[in-house]
C-alpha positions as CSV (number, residue, x, y, z in Angstrom):
1,M,-4.9,-17.9,16.3
2,I,-1.6,-19.2,17.6
3,K,-3.5,-21.4,20.1
4,W,-5.7,-22.7,17.4
5,M,-2.7,-23.6,15.3
6,K,-1.1,-25.5,18.1
7,E,-4.3,-27.4,18.9
8,K,-4.7,-28.5,15.2
9,G,-1.0,-29.1,14.4
10,N,-1.3,-32.9,14.4
11,R,-4.5,-33.3,12.5
12,K,-3.4,-33.6,9.0
13,G,0.0,-32.8,7.5
14,Y,2.2,-33.0,10.6
15,G,0.7,-36.2,11.9
16,K,1.7,-38.3,8.8
17,G,5.3,-38.9,9.2
18,L,6.3,-35.3,8.5
19,N,8.5,-33.5,11.1
20,G,7.0,-30.0,10.8
21,N,10.1,-28.4,9.3
22,E,9.2,-29.0,5.6
23,L,7.8,-25.5,5.1
24,K,10.6,-23.9,7.1
25,R,13.2,-25.5,4.8
26,F,11.2,-24.5,1.8
27,S,11.1,-20.9,3.1
28,I,14.8,-20.8,3.6
29,F,15.3,-22.3,0.1
30,S,13.1,-19.5,-1.3
31,A,15.1,-16.8,0.4
32,L,18.4,-18.3,-0.9
33,A,16.9,-18.6,-4.4
34,L,16.1,-14.8,-4.2
35,L,19.7,-14.2,-3.1
36,A,21.1,-16.3,-5.9
37,A,18.9,-14.5,-8.4
38,A,20.3,-11.2,-7.1
39,F,23.9,-12.1,-7.9
40,I,22.9,-13.6,-11.3
41,C,21.3,-10.3,-12.2
42,D,24.0,-7.9,-11.1
43,S,27.4,-7.4,-9.6
44,P,28.0,-7.2,-5.8
45,Q,29.0,-3.5,-6.1
46,N,25.8,-2.6,-7.9
47,I,23.7,-4.6,-5.4
48,L,25.3,-2.7,-2.5
49,R,24.6,0.6,-4.2
50,G,21.0,-0.4,-4.8
51,L,20.5,-1.5,-1.3
52,W,21.7,1.8,0.0
53,C,19.5,3.6,-2.4
54,F,16.4,1.7,-1.0
55,V,17.3,2.9,2.5
56,V,17.7,6.6,1.7
57,S,14.9,7.0,-0.9
58,R,11.2,7.5,-0.6
59,D,9.1,4.3,-0.7
60,A,5.6,5.7,-1.3
61,L,3.3,3.9,-3.7
62,I,4.2,3.0,-6.3
63,T,8.1,2.7,-6.0
64,D,9.4,-0.1,-8.1
65,Y,12.7,-1.3,-6.7
66,F,13.6,-2.8,-10.0
67,V,13.9,0.8,-11.3
68,L,15.1,2.5,-8.2
69,G,18.1,0.3,-7.4
70,G,18.2,-2.4,-10.0
71,Q,16.8,-5.9,-10.2
72,G,19.7,-7.6,-8.5
73,A,19.5,-5.2,-5.5
74,A,15.7,-5.7,-5.3
75,F,16.0,-9.5,-5.2
76,C,18.8,-9.2,-2.5
77,N,16.6,-6.9,-0.5
78,A,13.7,-9.4,-0.7
79,A,16.0,-12.2,0.5
80,L,17.2,-10.1,3.4
81,V,13.7,-9.1,4.5
82,M,12.5,-12.7,4.2
83,L,15.4,-14.1,6.2
84,L,14.8,-11.6,8.9
85,C,11.1,-12.7,9.0
86,I,12.1,-16.3,9.1
87,F,14.4,-15.6,12.0
88,L,11.7,-13.8,14.0
89,V,9.2,-16.6,13.4
90,S,11.8,-19.3,14.4
91,R,12.8,-17.3,17.4
92,S,9.2,-17.0,18.5
93,K,8.9,-20.8,18.1
94,I,5.9,-20.4,15.8
95,P,5.1,-23.4,13.5
96,F,5.5,-22.8,9.8
97,T,1.8,-23.1,8.7
98,G,-0.6,-21.2,6.4
99,P,-0.4,-17.7,8.0
100,T,3.4,-18.1,8.3
101,M,3.7,-18.6,4.6
102,A,1.4,-15.7,3.9
103,A,3.4,-13.4,6.2
104,L,6.8,-14.5,4.8
105,F,5.9,-14.2,1.2
106,I,4.0,-10.9,1.4
107,N,7.1,-9.5,3.0
108,A,9.4,-10.9,0.4
109,G,7.0,-9.6,-2.3
110,Y,6.8,-6.1,-0.9
111,A,10.6,-6.0,-0.5
112,L,10.5,-5.5,-4.2
113,W,8.6,-2.3,-3.9
114,G,8.6,-0.5,-0.5
115,K,10.1,-2.5,2.3
116,N,13.7,-2.9,3.4
117,P,15.3,-4.2,6.6
118,V,15.7,-0.7,7.9
119,N,12.2,0.8,7.5
120,I,10.5,-2.3,8.9
121,L,12.5,-2.5,12.1
122,P,10.7,0.3,14.1
123,I,7.3,-1.3,13.4
124,L,8.5,-4.7,14.5
125,F,9.9,-3.2,17.6
126,G,6.7,-1.3,18.3
127,T,4.7,-4.5,18.3
128,W,7.3,-6.2,20.5
129,L,6.9,-3.3,22.9
130,Y,3.1,-3.8,22.9
131,A,3.6,-7.5,23.7
132,K,6.0,-6.7,26.6
133,L,3.6,-4.0,28.0
134,H,0.8,-6.6,28.0
135,R,3.1,-9.2,29.5
136,A,2.6,-11.5,26.5
137,H,5.0,-13.5,24.4
138,F,5.9,-11.7,21.1
139,G,4.8,-14.8,19.2
140,R,1.2,-14.0,20.1
141,Y,1.5,-10.9,17.9
142,I,4.1,-12.0,15.4
143,Y,1.7,-12.1,12.4
144,I,0.4,-8.6,13.2
145,A,4.0,-7.4,13.4
146,L,5.0,-9.0,10.1
147,F,1.9,-7.9,8.2
148,G,2.1,-4.5,9.9
149,T,5.3,-3.6,8.0
150,G,3.0,-2.5,5.2
151,L,3.3,0.9,6.7
152,A,7.1,0.9,6.3
153,P,7.1,3.8,3.8
154,F,5.6,6.0,6.5
155,V,8.8,5.6,8.5
156,T,11.0,6.7,5.5
157,E,8.6,9.5,4.6
158,I,8.9,11.2,8.1
159,V,12.6,11.8,7.4
160,Y,11.7,13.8,4.3
161,L,8.7,15.6,5.8
162,M,10.2,16.8,9.1
163,P,12.0,20.2,9.0
164,F,14.6,19.5,11.6
165,S,18.2,18.2,11.4
166,L,18.8,14.8,10.0
167,P,19.4,13.0,13.4
168,V,16.3,14.5,14.8
169,D,14.2,13.6,11.7
170,M,15.5,10.0,11.9
171,A,14.7,9.7,15.5
172,L,11.1,11.0,14.8
173,A,10.8,8.5,12.0
174,A,11.8,5.7,14.2
175,A,9.4,6.9,16.9
176,A,6.6,7.0,14.3
177,G,7.3,3.4,13.3
178,I,7.3,2.3,16.9
179,V,3.9,4.0,17.4
180,I,2.5,2.3,14.3
181,G,3.7,-1.2,15.5
182,F,2.2,-0.4,19.0
183,L,-1.2,0.6,17.7
184,L,-1.8,-2.1,15.1
185,P,-2.5,-5.1,17.5
186,P,-5.6,-3.6,19.1
187,L,-6.8,-2.1,15.8
188,S,-6.4,-5.4,13.9
189,A,-8.4,-7.2,16.6
190,H,-11.3,-4.9,16.0
191,T,-11.2,-4.7,12.2
192,A,-11.4,-8.5,12.0
193,S,-15.0,-8.4,13.2
194,M,-15.8,-5.8,10.6
195,H,-15.3,-7.9,7.5
196,M,-15.9,-11.2,9.4
197,G,-13.0,-13.0,7.8
198,Y,-14.1,-12.4,4.2
199,S,-11.0,-10.4,3.5
200,L,-7.7,-12.2,4.0
201,F,-5.9,-8.9,4.4
202,N,-7.1,-7.9,7.8
203,V,-4.0,-6.1,8.9
204,G,-4.0,-4.3,5.5
205,F,-7.4,-2.9,6.3
206,S,-6.4,-1.8,9.8
207,A,-3.1,-0.3,8.4
208,G,-5.1,1.7,5.9
209,L,-7.3,3.2,8.7
210,L,-4.2,4.0,10.7
211,A,-2.4,5.5,7.8
212,F,-5.4,7.7,6.9
213,V,-5.5,9.1,10.4
214,M,-1.8,9.8,10.6
215,V,-1.7,11.4,7.2
216,C,-4.6,13.7,8.2
217,V,-2.6,14.7,11.3
218,L,0.5,15.4,9.2
219,E,-1.5,17.5,6.6
220,A,-3.0,19.5,9.5
221,L,0.5,20.3,10.5
222,G,1.4,21.4,7.0
223,M,3.2,18.3,5.8
224,K,1.7,16.5,2.8
225,S,2.9,13.3,1.2
226,E,2.4,12.6,-2.5
227,T,2.0,9.4,-4.3
228,V,4.6,8.4,-7.0
229,L,4.7,6.1,-9.9
230,L,8.0,4.4,-10.6
231,W,7.3,1.4,-12.7
232,R,9.3,-0.9,-15.0
233,T,7.5,-1.9,-18.2
234,G,8.1,-5.0,-20.2
235,R,8.1,-8.8,-19.8
236,P,11.6,-10.1,-19.5
237,M,11.4,-13.8,-20.3
238,P,14.2,-14.9,-17.9
239,L,12.1,-13.6,-15.0
240,V,8.9,-15.2,-16.3
241,I,10.6,-18.5,-16.9
242,G,12.3,-18.3,-13.6
243,L,9.0,-17.8,-11.8
244,F,7.4,-20.8,-13.6
245,V,10.4,-23.0,-12.8
246,Y,10.2,-22.0,-9.1
247,F,6.5,-22.8,-9.0
248,L,7.1,-26.1,-10.7
249,A,9.7,-26.9,-8.0
250,A,7.3,-26.0,-5.3
251,F,4.6,-28.2,-6.8
252,L,7.0,-31.2,-7.2
253,Y,8.2,-30.8,-3.6
254,G,4.6,-30.7,-2.4
255,L,3.8,-33.8,-4.5
256,Y,6.8,-35.5,-2.9
257,L,5.6,-34.7,0.6
258,E,2.2,-36.1,-0.4
259,K,3.8,-39.3,-1.8
260,G,2.5,-38.7,-5.2
261,R,-1.2,-38.4,-4.1
262,L,-3.5,-35.5,-5.2
263,K,-6.3,-36.2,-2.7
264,N,-5.4,-33.6,-0.1
265,F,-4.6,-31.0,-2.8
266,L,-8.0,-31.4,-4.3
267,G,-9.5,-31.4,-0.9
268,I,-8.4,-27.8,-0.5
269,F,-11.0,-26.8,-3.1
270,R,-13.8,-27.8,-0.7
271,H,-12.9,-25.1,1.8
272,P,-14.5,-21.6,1.3
273,G,-11.3,-20.0,2.5
274,R,-12.8,-17.7,5.1
275,A,-10.3,-16.7,7.7
276,V,-8.9,-18.5,9.6
277,A,-8.4,-21.0,6.8
278,D,-5.0,-22.7,7.3
279,F,-4.6,-25.1,4.5
280,V,-1.4,-26.5,5.9
281,L,-3.2,-27.7,9.0
282,M,-6.4,-28.6,7.1
283,E,-4.9,-30.7,4.3
284,G,-1.1,-30.9,5.0
285,P,2.0,-28.9,3.9
286,G,2.4,-30.9,0.7
287,A,-1.1,-30.1,-0.5
288,A,-0.7,-26.5,0.5
289,L,2.5,-26.2,-1.5
290,M,0.9,-27.6,-4.6
291,N,-2.0,-25.1,-4.2
292,M,0.5,-22.3,-3.8
293,A,2.3,-23.3,-6.9
294,V,-0.9,-23.4,-9.0
295,I,-2.0,-20.0,-7.7
296,G,1.5,-18.6,-8.5
297,A,1.5,-20.0,-12.0
298,L,-2.1,-18.7,-12.5
299,C,-1.1,-15.2,-11.5
300,V,2.0,-15.2,-13.8
301,S,-0.1,-16.5,-16.7
302,Y,-2.8,-13.9,-16.2
303,I,-0.3,-11.0,-16.3
304,F,1.4,-12.5,-19.4
305,L,-1.9,-13.0,-21.2
306,V,-3.3,-9.5,-20.6
307,G,0.0,-7.9,-21.7
308,G,1.0,-6.7,-18.3
309,D,4.4,-5.8,-17.0
310,F,6.7,-7.9,-14.8
311,S,7.8,-5.0,-12.7
312,G,8.9,-5.2,-9.1
313,P,5.4,-4.6,-7.8
314,V,3.8,-7.2,-10.1
315,T,6.5,-9.8,-9.2
316,G,6.0,-9.0,-5.5
317,A,2.2,-9.3,-5.9
318,V,2.7,-12.8,-7.5
319,L,4.8,-13.8,-4.4
320,M,2.1,-12.4,-2.1
321,A,-0.6,-14.5,-3.9
322,F,1.7,-17.5,-3.7
323,G,1.9,-17.1,0.1
324,F,-1.8,-16.6,0.6
325,A,-2.6,-19.8,-1.3
326,A,-1.7,-21.5,2.0
327,F,-4.1,-19.3,3.9
328,G,-7.5,-19.1,2.2
329,A,-7.1,-18.8,-1.6
330,H,-7.3,-21.6,-4.1
331,P,-8.1,-21.7,-7.9
332,K,-11.8,-22.4,-7.3
333,N,-12.4,-19.3,-5.1
334,F,-9.8,-17.0,-6.7
335,L,-10.7,-17.4,-10.4
336,P,-14.2,-15.7,-10.1
337,V,-12.6,-12.7,-8.4
338,L,-9.9,-12.5,-11.1
339,A,-12.6,-12.7,-13.7
340,G,-14.5,-9.9,-12.1
341,V,-11.5,-7.6,-12.3
342,Y,-11.0,-8.5,-15.9
343,L,-14.7,-8.0,-16.9
344,F,-15.0,-4.7,-15.1
345,N,-12.0,-3.3,-17.0
346,L,-13.6,-4.1,-20.3
347,A,-16.2,-1.4,-19.5
348,S,-14.1,0.9,-17.3
349,R,-11.8,3.7,-18.4
350,Y,-8.8,1.7,-17.2
351,E,-6.7,-0.6,-19.4
352,H,-5.7,-4.1,-18.3
353,G,-2.1,-2.9,-18.4
354,T,-2.7,0.0,-16.0
355,P,-0.3,-0.5,-13.1
356,G,-3.0,-0.3,-10.4
357,I,-5.3,-2.6,-12.3
358,Q,-2.6,-5.2,-12.7
359,L,-2.1,-5.2,-9.0
360,A,-5.8,-5.2,-8.3
361,A,-6.2,-8.4,-10.3
362,L,-3.5,-10.2,-8.3
363,F,-4.5,-8.8,-4.9
364,G,-8.1,-9.9,-5.6
365,V,-6.8,-13.1,-4.0
366,G,-7.7,-11.5,-0.7
367,L,-11.4,-11.6,-1.6
368,S,-11.4,-15.3,-2.5
369,P,-13.4,-16.3,0.6
370,I,-16.4,-14.4,-0.8
371,A,-16.5,-16.6,-3.9
372,G,-15.8,-19.6,-1.7
373,Q,-18.8,-18.9,0.6
374,F,-21.4,-17.3,-1.7
375,G,-20.5,-18.7,-5.1
376,A,-18.8,-17.6,-8.3
377,L,-21.2,-14.8,-9.2
378,A,-20.5,-13.2,-5.8
379,G,-16.8,-13.5,-6.5
380,V,-17.2,-11.8,-9.8
381,A,-19.0,-8.9,-8.1
382,A,-16.3,-8.7,-5.5
383,G,-13.6,-8.5,-8.2
384,M,-15.5,-5.8,-10.0
385,L,-16.0,-3.7,-6.9
386,H,-12.4,-4.1,-5.9
387,S,-11.2,-3.0,-9.3
388,A,-13.1,0.2,-9.0
389,I,-12.4,1.0,-5.3
390,V,-8.7,0.4,-5.3
391,M,-8.0,3.1,-7.8
392,C,-9.5,5.7,-5.5
393,T,-8.0,4.8,-2.1
394,A,-4.3,5.3,-2.5
395,E,-4.8,9.1,-2.4
396,M,-6.4,8.8,1.1
397,Y,-3.0,8.2,2.7
398,G,-0.6,9.7,0.3
399,G,0.7,6.3,-0.9
400,L,2.1,5.5,2.6
401,N,0.2,2.3,3.1
402,L,1.7,-0.4,0.9
403,Y,-1.4,-2.5,1.5
404,N,-3.7,-0.3,-0.5
405,N,-5.4,-3.4,-2.0
406,G,-5.8,-4.8,1.5
407,F,-7.7,-1.7,2.5
408,S,-9.8,-1.8,-0.6
409,A,-10.6,-5.5,0.0
410,G,-11.7,-4.7,3.5
411,I,-14.1,-2.1,2.2
412,V,-15.5,-4.4,-0.5
413,A,-16.1,-7.2,2.1
414,I,-17.8,-4.8,4.6
415,F,-20.0,-3.5,1.8
416,L,-20.8,-6.7,-0.1
417,V,-21.0,-9.4,2.6
418,P,-24.1,-8.1,4.4
419,V,-25.9,-7.8,1.1
420,L,-25.0,-11.3,0.1
421,E,-25.9,-12.7,3.5
422,S,-29.4,-11.1,3.3
423,F,-30.0,-12.8,0.0
424,E,-28.7,-16.1,1.5
425,K,-31.1,-15.8,4.4
426,H,-34.0,-15.0,2.0
427,R,-33.3,-18.1,0.0
428,E,-33.1,-20.2,3.1
429,M,-36.5,-18.8,4.3
430,R,-38.0,-19.6,0.9
431,R,-36.7,-23.2,1.1
432,E,-38.2,-23.6,4.5
433,K,-41.6,-22.4,3.3
434,E,-41.5,-24.7,0.3
435,K,-40.9,-27.7,2.7
């Protein structure tokens, strides 16, 4: 994918007088905005206490950092994680395009509910070790490394599960993280062919498989991890307004980069979104930013209208969707999936405000390529299936895979796409006969 990006880097956005640093600057601005929000919300002393609490506490699903350490500490943690990711991408000399934005903002989002600079480091190091062993540049696997931090709670959990002294348990936890980072590159290469690019969360699917295997091994050894539910309820208006202001700023910056034109932004809607769909290279960074802003505002509006909670996980999921709007999702292919989640819950035993269902709606963005390729009704079906499956999968790995929705999306794509393709082929055959 890195090679593909370099070959196409001058096609659209970066060949029109832009220097290629626009999205890098925007990413740094976003991290600094999170940092500013942290100190607006809380005092430095409370932020430091909260950051320490994140490091020494369990992170299994669902652990809301807004509750665990405070909103200020959560925003500061997100800023630190995002800055670390920006540093690694810059150090690897990788251009800031669609997958970069997806990787940065999914890490910033999950740093509000499960990731911190300590528990992601062993996984990053494991992938670096894999690259070195294969005599490859780390940049070749940088996205797998960044997305692979979804298994960060596994690192923390090992400290609590192991019966030895604290130094030994910490060493074993670090070793487990290194093994995870080392195994994810070959696994992710294989799983991509399973869902054929119709799930944007490929590493989430491979991480789910790996977490399931490792949890089974732990349970066989007498160590069992349990899911948790730490969730802040309510809709604080300063946070809601702050998100809308941030998305407005992103849209206006994108519009500025596009010199006031909407052509490329609207051109994004023509793409089905099937991976690899890098909207930055396809239509330009300005158009991608405008699309990101619209998706972000759409997600906030949905949660607000259904009476959901702006907890750490929901706010993190909004940031995740914002990032993936540069890498496959746009309103035309996301709205049918979102509608599918909503419609299914009218008949299911779950309420729209159920924590897992709120997250399923936002993470439905990962199944957008199905609607883009096969139409709105297929997208609705994907959203309905995702809403049902995601509520069953977290127990499979004891809540230790933050990308539970990514695993569910992979299952939906593997199940649904062959059926949809068969109908598509049947229709094509009928058209040929009618000719």
